C-alpha positions as MATLAB code, in Angstrom:
seq = 'MSQGTKKVGSTGRFGPRYGVSVRRRVGAVEKKQRQKYECPSCSKVNVKRVSTGIFKCNSCDYQFASGAYYPTKEE';
ca = [
      20.211  -30.916    0.722;
      20.838  -32.140   -2.799;
      22.815  -35.322   -3.316;
      24.781  -34.137   -6.359;
      25.904  -36.699   -8.902;
      27.824  -39.954   -8.557;
      30.989  -38.357   -9.847;
      31.152  -35.228   -7.686;
      28.978  -36.274   -4.722;
      27.851  -33.584   -2.301;
      30.053  -30.933   -3.927;
      27.818  -30.902   -7.000;
      25.937  -28.056   -5.359;
      28.903  -25.758   -6.080;
      28.748  -26.305   -9.844;
      31.815  -24.931  -11.637;
      32.703  -22.494   -8.845;
      35.744  -22.459   -6.504;
      38.070  -24.730   -8.517;
      38.447  -28.487   -8.625;
      41.039  -28.885   -5.861;
      38.948  -26.952   -3.329;
      35.825  -28.952   -4.225;
      37.722  -32.232   -3.853;
      39.008  -31.192   -0.433;
      35.515  -30.195    0.733;
      34.113  -33.456   -0.631;
      36.657  -35.521    1.292;
      35.874  -33.733    4.579;
      32.098  -34.017    4.077;
      32.331  -37.708    3.259;
      34.386  -38.320    6.394;
      32.120  -36.265    8.685;
      28.920  -38.047    7.576;
      30.082  -41.597    8.206;
      29.512  -43.533   11.441;
      32.270  -43.961   14.017;
      32.959  -46.277   16.943;
      31.487  -45.290   20.299;
      34.082  -44.872   23.080;
      31.513  -46.055   25.614;
      29.866  -49.147   24.083;
      32.325  -49.819   21.208;
      29.559  -50.075   18.577;
      29.945  -48.328   15.238;
      26.941  -46.080   15.772;
      28.259  -42.563   16.475;
      27.081  -39.718   14.256;
      27.846  -36.015   14.243;
      25.052  -33.925   15.794;
      26.586  -30.496   15.197;
      30.028  -28.909   15.110;
      32.215  -30.886   17.516;
      29.323  -32.804   19.134;
      28.845  -36.522   18.528;
      26.174  -38.908   19.782;
      25.898  -42.690   19.861;
      22.501  -43.814   18.627;
      22.835  -47.076   20.543;
      23.663  -46.018   24.114;
      22.824  -42.262   23.856;
      26.387  -41.354   24.904;
      27.144  -37.789   23.821;
      30.615  -36.302   23.717;
      32.668  -33.463   22.254;
      35.570  -34.030   19.897;
      36.932  -32.648   16.629;
      34.838  -30.263   14.555;
      34.217  -32.618   11.629;
      35.047  -36.112   12.919;
      35.958  -37.610   16.297;
      39.633  -37.519   17.140;
      41.462  -40.317   18.936;
      42.766  -39.069   22.262;
      45.348  -41.243   23.948;
];
């Protein structure tokens, strides 16, 4: 997948299509879904999204289901 430019990030693949507000919204969600999160099992910041709603800790191999794009805090 192409990286895009510094200014538009991963949404550079859309070019001028879809409008700026939609591209900004998509960019914010993609940036949030690709970052690492804290593992509920070992508390290390090493959880990445495997596919839609499935997350896996690369440290302890703990796999769990949560939100579609990023893990949700359930209390």
